[in-house]
C-alpha positions as CSV (number, residue, x, y, z in Angstrom):
1,M,-26.3,-22.3,-14.6
2,G,-23.1,-19.8,-14.0
3,H,-21.9,-17.3,-16.6
4,A,-19.1,-17.6,-18.8
5,P,-16.4,-15.6,-17.8
6,P,-16.3,-12.6,-19.6
7,T,-13.2,-12.1,-22.3
8,R,-11.6,-9.3,-24.5
9,N,-11.4,-12.1,-27.3
10,P,-14.2,-14.3,-28.6
11,D,-11.9,-16.1,-30.5
12,L,-9.8,-17.5,-27.4
13,A,-11.7,-20.6,-26.9
14,H,-10.4,-21.2,-31.1
15,A,-6.8,-20.0,-30.0
16,R,-6.7,-22.4,-27.2
17,R,-7.5,-25.1,-29.5
18,A,-5.3,-24.6,-31.8
19,F,-2.4,-24.0,-29.7
20,F,-3.4,-26.9,-27.0
21,E,-4.7,-29.7,-29.2
22,Q,-3.0,-28.7,-32.7
23,G,0.0,-27.7,-31.8
24,G,-0.5,-24.1,-33.7
25,A,0.5,-20.8,-33.7
26,P,-2.8,-18.8,-32.9
27,V,-1.1,-15.5,-34.1
28,G,-3.4,-12.4,-33.9
29,Q,-5.7,-14.2,-32.0
30,L,-4.3,-13.0,-28.7
31,P,-2.1,-10.4,-27.2
32,N,1.7,-11.6,-28.1
33,A,2.8,-11.5,-24.6
34,I,0.4,-13.7,-23.7
35,L,1.0,-16.5,-26.9
36,Q,4.8,-15.7,-26.2
37,S,4.3,-16.9,-22.7
38,W,2.4,-19.8,-23.9
39,R,5.3,-20.7,-25.9
40,R,8.1,-20.4,-23.1
41,C,5.4,-22.3,-21.1
42,R,4.9,-25.8,-23.6
43,S,9.0,-25.5,-23.8
44,L,9.2,-25.9,-20.4
45,G,7.1,-29.0,-20.3
46,L,4.5,-27.6,-18.5
47,A,0.9,-29.4,-19.3
48,A,-2.2,-27.3,-19.5
49,D,-4.8,-29.7,-18.2
50,R,-3.0,-30.1,-14.8
51,R,-3.4,-28.1,-11.7
52,P,-0.1,-26.6,-10.7
53,A,1.4,-28.2,-7.9
54,I,1.8,-25.3,-5.5
55,E,2.3,-25.6,-1.8
56,P,2.6,-22.0,0.3
57,V,5.8,-22.2,2.5
58,G,4.7,-22.6,6.0
59,D,5.1,-19.5,8.9
60,A,8.4,-19.2,9.5
61,R,9.8,-19.4,6.1
62,L,7.4,-16.5,5.2
63,R,8.5,-14.5,8.2
64,E,12.0,-14.8,6.5
65,M,11.2,-13.8,3.1
66,R,9.3,-11.0,4.6
67,E,12.2,-10.0,6.9
68,Q,14.9,-10.2,4.1
69,H,12.2,-7.9,1.3
70,E,11.6,-5.5,4.1
71,R,12.0,-2.4,2.2
72,L,10.2,-3.1,-0.5
73,W,6.9,-4.4,1.4
74,R,7.3,-1.1,3.8
75,L,7.3,1.1,1.1
76,A,4.4,-0.7,-1.0
77,R,2.3,-0.8,2.1
78,A,0.5,2.0,1.6
79,E,-0.4,1.4,-2.0
80,I,-1.6,-1.9,-1.0
81,E,-3.8,-1.2,2.1
82,M,-5.3,2.0,-0.4
83,L,-5.8,-1.1,-3.5
84,A,-7.0,-3.1,-0.5
85,S,-9.9,-0.7,0.0
86,D,-10.8,-0.5,-3.1
87,A,-10.4,-4.4,-3.9
88,A,-12.8,-5.2,-0.9
89,T,-15.6,-3.5,-2.7
90,T,-14.7,-4.8,-6.8
91,G,-14.5,-8.4,-5.6
92,S,-10.6,-8.3,-6.0
93,I,-7.4,-8.5,-4.0
94,A,-3.8,-6.5,-4.4
95,I,-0.9,-8.6,-4.1
96,L,2.7,-8.1,-3.6
97,T,5.2,-10.2,-4.9
98,D,9.3,-10.4,-4.6
99,A,11.1,-10.2,-8.1
100,D,10.7,-14.6,-8.3
101,G,7.1,-14.3,-8.2
102,W,6.9,-15.4,-4.3
103,I,3.5,-13.8,-2.7
104,L,4.6,-11.7,0.3
105,D,1.4,-9.9,0.9
106,A,-2.2,-10.0,-0.4
107,A,-5.4,-7.8,0.8
108,G,-8.9,-7.0,0.0
109,S,-12.2,-8.9,-0.8
110,T,-12.3,-11.6,1.6
111,V,-14.8,-13.8,-0.1
112,F,-12.2,-13.5,-3.4
113,L,-9.5,-14.0,-0.6
114,D,-11.5,-17.6,0.2
115,K,-11.8,-18.4,-3.9
116,A,-7.9,-17.6,-4.6
117,G,-6.8,-19.9,-2.0
118,R,-8.3,-22.5,-4.1
119,V,-5.4,-21.9,-6.6
120,A,-3.0,-21.0,-3.8
121,L,-2.9,-17.7,-4.8
122,M,-1.8,-16.6,-1.2
123,P,0.8,-15.0,0.8
124,G,3.9,-17.8,0.7
125,A,2.8,-19.2,-2.8
126,C,5.1,-18.7,-5.7
127,W,3.5,-18.0,-9.0
128,N,6.6,-17.7,-11.2
129,E,6.1,-18.3,-14.6
130,A,8.0,-21.6,-14.6
131,R,5.9,-23.0,-12.0
132,V,2.3,-22.0,-12.5
133,G,2.5,-21.3,-16.4
134,T,0.8,-18.2,-17.9
135,N,-0.2,-15.6,-15.5
136,A,0.1,-12.0,-14.5
137,I,2.6,-12.1,-11.9
138,G,4.9,-14.6,-13.5
139,T,4.6,-13.0,-17.0
140,A,5.0,-9.7,-16.0
141,I,8.6,-10.9,-14.4
142,A,9.6,-12.6,-17.7
143,E,8.5,-9.5,-20.2
144,G,9.8,-6.9,-17.9
145,H,6.8,-4.8,-18.3
146,A,3.1,-4.7,-17.3
147,V,0.8,-7.6,-18.0
148,E,-3.0,-8.3,-18.0
149,V,-4.1,-11.8,-18.3
150,R,-7.8,-12.5,-18.3
151,G,-9.7,-16.1,-17.8
152,G,-8.3,-18.5,-20.3
153,E,-5.5,-16.5,-21.3
154,H,-3.8,-18.4,-18.4
155,Y,-2.1,-21.4,-19.2
156,A,-3.2,-23.6,-16.5
157,A,-7.2,-24.4,-17.0
158,A,-7.5,-24.6,-13.4
159,N,-6.6,-20.7,-13.4
160,R,-9.3,-19.3,-15.9
161,I,-11.5,-18.9,-12.3
162,L,-8.9,-15.4,-12.5
163,N,-8.8,-12.2,-14.1
164,C,-5.4,-10.8,-13.2
165,A,-3.2,-7.3,-13.7
166,A,0.5,-6.9,-12.4
167,A,2.8,-4.1,-12.9
168,P,6.6,-5.0,-11.8
169,I,8.5,-3.1,-9.7
170,F,12.2,-1.4,-10.2
171,D,14.6,-0.2,-7.9
172,P,16.4,3.3,-8.2
173,R,19.6,1.5,-10.4
174,G,16.8,-0.7,-12.6
175,Q,16.6,-3.7,-10.6
176,L,13.8,-6.0,-10.5
177,V,12.7,-6.2,-6.7
178,G,9.1,-7.1,-7.1
179,V,5.2,-7.2,-8.4
180,L,1.8,-5.4,-7.8
181,D,-1.0,-7.4,-9.1
182,I,-4.5,-7.2,-8.7
183,S,-6.2,-10.0,-9.2
184,G,-10.2,-11.1,-9.7
185,D,-13.0,-13.3,-10.8
186,A,-12.8,-13.8,-14.1
187,A,-16.6,-13.6,-14.2
188,I,-16.4,-9.5,-13.3
189,A,-14.8,-7.5,-15.2
190,Q,-11.6,-5.6,-13.9
191,V,-11.7,-2.9,-16.1
192,H,-9.3,-0.1,-14.9
193,A,-6.6,-2.9,-12.7
194,L,-4.0,-2.5,-14.9
195,G,-4.0,1.3,-14.6
196,L,-4.3,1.1,-11.0
197,A,-1.3,-1.2,-10.7
198,R,1.0,1.1,-12.7
199,L,-0.1,4.0,-11.1
200,A,0.6,2.3,-7.7
201,V,4.1,1.0,-8.8
202,A,4.9,4.3,-9.7
203,N,4.5,5.6,-6.4
204,I,6.5,3.2,-5.0
205,E,8.9,3.4,-7.2
206,H,9.3,7.0,-6.7
207,R,9.6,6.2,-2.7
208,F,12.6,4.3,-3.5
209,F,14.7,7.8,-4.2
210,D,13.5,9.0,-0.7
211,E,15.4,6.7,0.9
212,G,18.6,8.3,-0.7
213,L,21.2,7.5,-3.5
214,P,24.8,8.2,-1.6
215,E,26.8,10.5,-3.4
216,C,24.7,11.0,-6.5
217,E,22.7,14.7,-7.6
218,L,19.4,14.0,-7.7
219,L,17.4,15.9,-10.4
220,R,13.6,16.2,-9.8
221,V,12.4,17.6,-13.4
222,H,9.4,17.5,-15.8
223,R,8.5,19.1,-19.0
224,D,5.5,20.5,-17.3
225,R,5.8,22.3,-13.5
226,A,2.3,21.0,-12.6
227,L,4.3,17.5,-12.3
228,L,6.9,18.4,-10.2
229,G,6.7,16.7,-6.7
230,S,4.3,14.1,-7.6
231,A,4.7,10.6,-8.9
232,R,5.0,11.8,-12.4
233,E,8.0,13.7,-12.1
234,G,11.1,12.7,-13.9
235,L,14.1,11.8,-11.1
236,L,17.5,11.2,-12.6
237,A,20.6,10.5,-10.4
238,F,24.4,11.0,-11.6
239,R,27.4,10.5,-10.0
240,D,30.5,11.9,-11.6
241,G,28.8,12.7,-15.0
242,R,27.0,9.6,-15.5
243,L,23.2,8.3,-15.3
244,V,23.1,5.9,-12.4
245,A,19.7,5.9,-11.4
246,A,16.4,6.7,-12.8
247,N,12.6,6.3,-12.3
248,R,10.6,5.2,-15.5
249,A,9.1,8.7,-16.0
250,G,12.6,9.9,-15.8
251,L,13.7,7.6,-18.3
252,D,10.6,8.2,-20.4
253,L,12.0,12.0,-20.9
254,F,14.8,11.1,-22.7
255,G,13.2,7.7,-24.3
256,L,15.9,5.7,-22.6
257,E,15.5,2.3,-21.1
258,R,16.5,0.7,-18.2
259,H,19.6,-1.0,-19.6
260,E,20.8,1.9,-20.6
261,L,21.5,3.3,-16.9
262,G,25.1,3.6,-16.4
263,R,25.8,4.0,-19.8
264,A,24.3,7.7,-20.4
265,S,26.4,10.5,-19.7
266,W,25.2,13.9,-18.9
267,E,26.2,15.6,-22.5
268,S,24.6,12.7,-23.9
269,L,21.0,14.3,-22.4
270,F,21.4,17.5,-21.5
271,G,22.5,21.3,-23.6
272,D,22.9,23.1,-20.3
273,A,25.0,23.0,-17.0
274,L,23.6,21.2,-13.9
275,S,24.2,25.0,-12.6
276,R,21.7,26.2,-14.4
277,L,18.8,23.7,-12.9
278,R,20.4,25.1,-9.6
279,D,19.7,29.3,-10.5
280,D,17.3,28.9,-12.6
281,G,14.9,26.0,-11.4
282,M,15.1,25.2,-15.5
283,L,17.7,23.6,-18.1
284,L,18.0,22.5,-21.9
285,D,17.9,19.0,-23.1
286,R,20.1,18.0,-25.6
287,F,17.4,19.1,-28.5
288,G,16.9,22.6,-27.0
289,R,13.5,21.3,-24.7
290,A,13.0,22.7,-21.7
291,L,12.7,21.3,-18.5
292,Y,11.6,22.2,-15.1
293,G,12.3,21.4,-11.3
294,H,15.6,21.4,-8.8
295,V,18.7,19.1,-7.9
296,D,19.2,17.6,-4.5
297,A,22.7,17.7,-3.5
298,P,24.8,14.5,-3.3
299,T,24.5,13.2,0.0
300,R,26.6,10.1,2.2
301,A,23.3,9.2,4.0
302,R,20.1,10.1,3.8
303,R,17.5,9.1,6.4
304,A,14.9,7.2,5.3
305,R,11.9,8.4,5.1
306,V,8.8,6.9,7.1
307,P,5.9,6.0,4.9
308,A,2.4,6.5,6.4
309,A,0.1,3.9,6.0
310,I,-2.6,5.7,5.0
311,T,-1.8,9.4,3.7
312,V,-4.4,12.2,2.1
313,S,-1.4,14.6,2.3
314,A,2.1,14.8,4.3
315,A,0.0,17.9,5.9
316,S,-2.8,20.0,6.3
317,R,-2.9,23.5,5.6
318,P,-4.1,26.6,7.6
319,G,-7.8,27.4,6.9
320,D,-8.1,23.4,5.3
321,P,-12.0,22.6,5.2
322,L,-10.5,19.3,6.2
323,F,-10.8,20.4,10.0
324,D,-14.2,22.4,10.7
325,A,-14.9,25.0,13.4
326,T,-15.1,21.5,16.3
327,Q,-12.4,19.8,15.1
328,D,-10.3,23.1,15.0
329,L,-11.0,23.5,18.6
330,E,-10.1,20.0,19.7
331,L,-7.0,20.4,17.8
332,D,-6.2,23.6,19.7
333,R,-7.1,21.2,22.7
334,A,-4.8,18.4,21.7
335,R,-2.0,20.7,21.0
336,R,-2.0,22.1,24.4
337,V,-2.1,18.9,25.8
338,L,0.6,17.2,23.3
339,D,3.3,20.6,24.0
340,A,2.8,19.5,28.0
341,G,4.0,16.0,27.3
342,I,0.8,14.5,27.7
343,A,-0.3,11.6,25.5
344,V,-2.9,11.8,23.0
345,L,-5.5,8.8,21.8
346,L,-7.2,9.5,18.5
347,Q,-10.6,7.2,18.4
348,G,-12.8,7.0,15.3
349,E,-14.2,4.7,12.6
350,T,-11.3,3.4,10.4
351,G,-10.4,5.8,7.4
352,C,-12.1,8.7,9.1
353,G,-8.6,10.7,9.2
354,K,-6.9,9.8,12.6
355,E,-3.8,9.8,10.9
356,V,-4.5,13.4,9.0
357,F,-5.7,14.5,12.5
358,A,-2.2,13.6,14.0
359,R,-0.2,15.1,11.5
360,E,-1.9,18.7,11.9
361,L,-1.5,18.3,15.8
362,H,2.2,17.7,14.7
363,R,2.5,20.9,12.2
364,R,0.5,22.8,15.1
365,S,2.9,21.9,18.0
366,A,6.5,23.0,19.3
367,R,7.7,20.2,17.6
368,A,6.6,21.0,14.9
369,G,9.9,21.3,13.2
370,K,10.9,17.6,14.2
371,P,10.5,14.6,13.1
372,F,6.6,12.8,12.6
373,V,7.3,9.1,13.0
374,A,4.0,7.3,11.9
375,V,3.7,3.5,12.8
376,N,0.5,1.4,11.8
377,C,1.0,-1.3,14.7
378,A,-1.5,-4.0,12.6
379,A,0.1,-3.5,9.3
380,L,4.0,-4.6,10.4
381,P,4.6,-8.5,9.7
382,E,4.4,-9.7,13.4
383,G,8.0,-10.6,13.3
384,L,9.0,-7.8,12.3
385,I,7.5,-5.1,14.6
386,E,9.4,-5.6,17.6
387,A,12.8,-4.9,15.6
388,E,11.0,-1.9,13.6
389,L,9.9,-0.3,16.8
390,F,12.9,-0.9,18.9
391,G,15.7,-1.4,16.7
392,Y,18.4,-3.9,16.5
393,E,22.2,-4.2,16.6
394,S,24.2,-6.4,13.5
395,G,23.1,-9.9,13.6
396,A,20.4,-9.8,16.2
397,F,18.4,-12.0,13.4
398,T,18.2,-13.8,10.1
399,G,18.0,-11.2,7.6
400,A,18.8,-8.4,9.9
401,R,20.8,-5.6,8.0
402,K,24.7,-5.4,8.4
403,Q,24.9,-2.1,10.2
404,G,21.8,-2.6,12.4
405,S,18.8,-0.1,12.8
406,Q,18.1,2.1,14.8
407,G,14.3,1.7,15.1
408,L,11.5,3.9,14.6
409,L,11.1,5.2,18.2
410,R,14.5,6.3,17.9
411,Q,14.1,7.9,14.7
412,A,11.1,10.2,16.4
413,D,13.6,11.0,19.0
414,G,12.8,15.2,19.2
415,G,9.2,14.6,17.7
416,V,6.1,13.3,17.5
417,L,5.5,9.4,17.5
418,F,2.3,8.2,16.0
419,L,1.3,4.5,17.2
420,D,-1.9,3.7,14.6
421,E,-4.0,1.0,15.2
422,I,-2.0,0.7,19.0
423,G,-5.2,-1.5,19.9
424,D,-3.9,-4.1,17.4
425,M,-0.4,-4.3,18.8
426,P,0.8,-7.8,19.8
427,L,0.2,-8.6,23.3
428,A,3.6,-10.0,24.3
429,L,4.9,-6.3,22.6
430,Q,2.5,-4.3,25.1
431,P,5.4,-4.0,28.4
432,R,8.0,-3.2,26.1
433,L,6.4,-0.2,24.7
434,L,5.0,0.2,28.2
435,R,8.7,0.1,30.0
436,V,9.9,2.7,26.9
437,L,6.8,4.9,27.8
438,Q,7.5,5.1,31.4
439,E,11.3,5.2,31.1
440,R,11.9,7.2,28.3
441,E,15.1,5.2,26.9
442,L,15.2,1.5,25.2
443,S,17.7,-1.2,24.3
444,P,18.2,-1.9,20.9
445,L,17.5,-6.1,20.2
446,G,20.5,-8.3,20.4
447,G,21.9,-5.8,23.1
448,G,23.1,-2.5,23.3
449,K,23.4,0.3,25.4
450,P,20.0,2.2,26.6
451,V,19.4,4.9,24.8
452,P,17.6,8.0,26.1
453,L,14.1,9.4,24.1
454,D,12.8,12.2,23.7
455,F,9.3,12.5,21.7
456,A,5.1,13.6,22.3
457,L,3.2,10.6,21.7
458,V,-0.1,10.3,19.8
459,C,-1.9,6.9,19.5
460,A,-5.0,6.1,17.8
461,T,-7.1,3.2,17.3
462,H,-10.5,1.9,16.1
463,R,-11.0,-0.5,18.6
464,D,-13.1,-0.3,22.0
465,L,-10.1,-0.9,23.9
466,Q,-12.2,-1.0,27.4
467,A,-13.4,-3.9,26.1
468,A,-10.0,-5.3,24.9
469,I,-8.9,-5.1,28.4
470,E,-11.7,-7.0,29.6
471,E,-11.1,-9.6,26.8
472,G,-7.3,-9.6,28.1
473,R,-6.2,-8.7,24.3
474,F,-5.1,-5.1,25.9
475,R,-3.4,-4.3,29.1
476,A,-4.9,-1.6,31.7
477,D,-1.6,-0.3,32.3
478,L,-0.4,0.4,28.7
479,Y,-4.4,1.8,28.2
480,Y,-4.1,4.2,31.0
481,R,-0.3,5.2,29.9
482,I,-1.8,6.7,26.7
483,C,-5.8,7.9,27.2
484,D,-4.8,10.7,29.2
485,H,-6.5,13.0,26.6
486,V,-8.9,11.7,24.1
487,V,-10.2,12.8,21.2
488,R,-13.3,11.0,19.2
489,L,-13.2,11.8,15.2
490,P,-16.4,11.6,13.2
491,A,-17.2,9.4,10.3
492,L,-17.3,11.6,7.2
493,R,-21.0,11.0,7.0
494,E,-22.0,12.7,10.1
495,R,-20.0,15.9,9.1
496,A,-21.9,18.7,7.8
497,A,-19.6,20.6,5.1
498,R,-18.8,17.1,2.8
499,T,-19.1,19.2,-0.3
500,E,-15.9,21.4,1.1
501,V,-14.3,18.0,2.2
502,V,-14.5,16.6,-1.4
503,Q,-13.5,19.9,-3.1
504,A,-10.5,20.5,-1.1
505,L,-9.6,16.5,-1.4
506,W,-10.2,16.8,-5.6
507,A,-8.3,20.4,-5.8
508,R,-4.8,18.0,-4.7
509,I,-5.8,14.8,-6.4
510,G,-7.5,15.9,-9.3
511,S,-4.4,18.4,-10.7
512,G,-6.8,20.7,-12.9
513,R,-9.4,18.5,-13.8
514,R,-12.6,19.4,-13.3
515,L,-15.7,17.6,-11.1
516,A,-19.1,18.0,-12.8
517,E,-21.6,19.4,-10.4
518,P,-23.8,16.1,-10.9
519,A,-20.8,14.1,-10.1
520,L,-20.4,16.3,-7.1
521,S,-23.8,15.9,-5.7
522,L,-23.2,12.4,-6.0
523,L,-20.0,12.2,-4.3
524,T,-21.1,14.1,-1.2
525,G,-24.3,12.7,-0.7
526,Y,-22.8,9.2,-0.6
527,D,-22.6,7.5,3.2
528,W,-18.9,6.4,2.6
529,P,-18.7,3.5,5.0
530,G,-15.0,3.3,4.0
531,N,-14.9,7.1,5.6
532,M,-11.8,9.5,4.2
533,R,-10.1,6.4,3.3
534,Q,-12.7,5.2,0.7
535,L,-13.2,8.8,-1.1
536,V,-9.8,9.3,-1.1
537,S,-9.1,6.2,-3.1
538,C,-12.1,7.1,-4.7
539,L,-11.2,10.6,-5.8
540,R,-7.6,8.9,-7.1
541,T,-9.2,6.6,-9.0
542,L,-11.1,9.0,-11.4
543,A,-7.5,11.2,-11.7
544,A,-6.0,8.5,-13.1
545,L,-8.8,7.3,-15.5
546,S,-9.5,11.0,-17.1
547,E,-7.3,13.6,-19.0
548,P,-5.6,16.3,-17.9
549,G,-7.6,19.1,-17.7
550,G,-10.9,17.7,-18.7
551,E,-14.1,17.3,-16.4
552,V,-14.9,14.1,-14.7
553,G,-18.9,13.0,-15.4
554,I,-21.5,11.1,-13.7
555,D,-20.4,8.2,-16.2
556,A,-16.9,7.7,-14.9
557,L,-17.8,7.0,-11.1
558,P,-17.9,4.0,-10.0
559,A,-21.1,1.8,-10.2
560,Y,-21.8,2.0,-6.4
561,L,-22.2,5.8,-6.6
562,R,-24.7,6.0,-9.9
563,Q,-26.8,3.5,-8.7
564,P,-29.7,4.8,-6.9
565,P,-30.6,2.9,-3.5
566,A,-33.2,-0.1,-3.6
567,A,-36.7,0.2,-3.1
568,G,-37.0,-0.2,0.8
569,H,-33.7,0.9,1.5
570,V,-33.1,1.3,5.0
571,E,-30.2,3.1,6.8
572,P,-28.0,0.3,8.4
573,V,-27.7,0.3,12.3
574,R,-24.4,1.6,13.5
575,M,-22.9,-0.6,15.9
576,P,-20.8,0.3,19.0
577,A,-17.0,-0.9,18.3
578,A,-17.8,-3.5,21.4
579,A,-20.4,-5.3,19.4
580,L,-18.7,-5.2,16.1
581,D,-15.6,-7.0,18.3
582,A,-18.0,-9.2,19.2
583,L,-19.2,-9.9,16.2
584,E,-15.5,-10.0,15.0
585,L,-14.2,-12.6,17.5
586,A,-17.3,-14.9,17.4
587,A,-17.1,-15.0,13.5
588,M,-13.3,-16.5,14.0
589,R,-14.4,-19.1,16.5
590,A,-16.9,-20.1,14.5
591,A,-14.4,-20.1,11.6
592,V,-12.2,-22.2,13.3
593,E,-14.8,-24.8,14.7
594,A,-15.7,-25.4,11.3
595,C,-12.6,-26.3,10.3
596,D,-12.0,-28.6,12.6
597,G,-9.3,-26.6,14.4
598,N,-7.6,-26.2,11.4
599,V,-6.4,-22.3,12.2
600,A,-4.8,-21.9,8.1
601,K,-8.0,-23.3,6.6
602,A,-9.9,-20.7,9.0
603,A,-7.4,-18.2,8.4
604,R,-8.0,-18.5,5.0
605,R,-11.3,-19.0,4.8
606,L,-12.2,-15.5,6.7
607,G,-9.2,-13.7,4.9
608,V,-6.8,-12.9,7.5
609,S,-3.5,-14.2,8.3
610,R,-2.7,-17.0,10.9
611,S,-0.7,-14.7,13.0
612,T,-4.1,-12.5,13.3
613,L,-6.2,-15.4,14.5
614,Y,-4.0,-16.3,17.2
615,R,-3.6,-12.7,18.1
616,R,-7.2,-12.3,18.4
617,L,-7.9,-16.0,19.9
618,G,-5.3,-15.4,22.4
619,G,-5.5,-18.9,24.5
620,D,-8.6,-20.3,22.2
621,V,-6.5,-22.0,19.7
622,R,-3.2,-23.5,19.9
623,R,-0.5,-22.7,17.7
624,P,1.2,-25.8,15.8
625,A,4.2,-27.6,17.5
């Protein structure tokens, strides 16, 4: 017999009877946001005892939606990947939607992705409150703030299998642009999901300002100097003496709400002139309280920063413990190769720090003062990757920007181009990339004059490219163009100085918090199957859930760190990448066969996209007509 889903409210069953059977208003028996949502749903005539009719859109329409919301997807991708790493270990998924509740992306536990598919919690489905009833995504949109909906708090009885926490995403001018949600099984308590969703949204909203605000003076301020440069710094953009854009942290410094953007004047907020912030690095608000920071000068067009898909820090530091003597030697050898115009290929397990190595390689190279552009070939949607890489002319495809796009390859001109997960690049695009690497020029999509290029190339993959060549998934001529110098990075469990690595990362992430010795010992001794990415995700969670200046002890660590290995525990066998690839392909073929050739159903069962199945299995499956 299954366990009843845990609930924060033992009177929930009584509240449901009072509301749905007796037509009452169970005030005080459940959170006010939930009660207000139930009332809205009832006024719309939604039936709580009927499964909502949700039909996900087809692949073509989903691609159009992703193209339409390309900026949101791009800025949120790093947070989705980071949350998905955690979610995979807690049986949950991270979800990104647009402002209307259409799901653009979902990643995390493959087991729960299959369960979520039973209620259409998947890309291409709409979870607006008016369609689905009370749920974290739709209710966060309706309420305009973060919401948690657990089990039976969902309006539709069919959705009681879910525990969901969602936070809305706002652009700099206060417009709702999307929602980030963490959903899991209602039978498993997701204690910290709402806090993690809020933290991820703060990072996304902070990233929006890096794309530039034309003709605005952008203040980066906080009452605590230690928070400057973090997602918790206040961002306030002024044009002609009026506040036109701000992040949540900036609004909170003055007790403002988003509807006051465009109305609040400089004089109503500050007692000092802007020049004092430029000259002294501080200024007083109108109550005489000190704010520290600096101001970014107005600009007509600030070049968009390319977000890193997986980032520990923007760059390492000289003498960084993340790089031991062996890696220092590898870095020096790779630098000499890169400076000679020869491509470098990084190989290693997922999450072992390939991008961190590439960024440090850029920092040490002769191109250190030039751009570093990171492109995750596996993360970009299949329908967008060609346009993202090579750029396009105005009107080249549906959803294209009117002014066109120069593409990521041109953004790397003069600097270093980092192609992460090169082994997952769609086969159809590989010849065009090879041609660009050979000729060092490209032509944007939709026509246009060929543009000469000058960049150093670093590629990375966790796959066995030789096996991929034999299986026809990777071109041999492209492989020989990128494999001139190969660096194999060790997994975190293989590194001797793990204590120094944990301490170095915590010094950056912990913001002054202390790690108790027993906690440090457990963090150091763990095997970290997800490598640096999993460790960084764990440390970020510990920092988000602890108080500034406090100490993090064993009780704060996730359960998988605190539980001793079971009796008779045997170290898992480390399989070579080629064997893992073969197992993965076999599992995909078996899923398609078990689903009678229904690729969409097989993809849901595996927790991957249909495009991934088509790309990996190639001629083994046929696309629908």
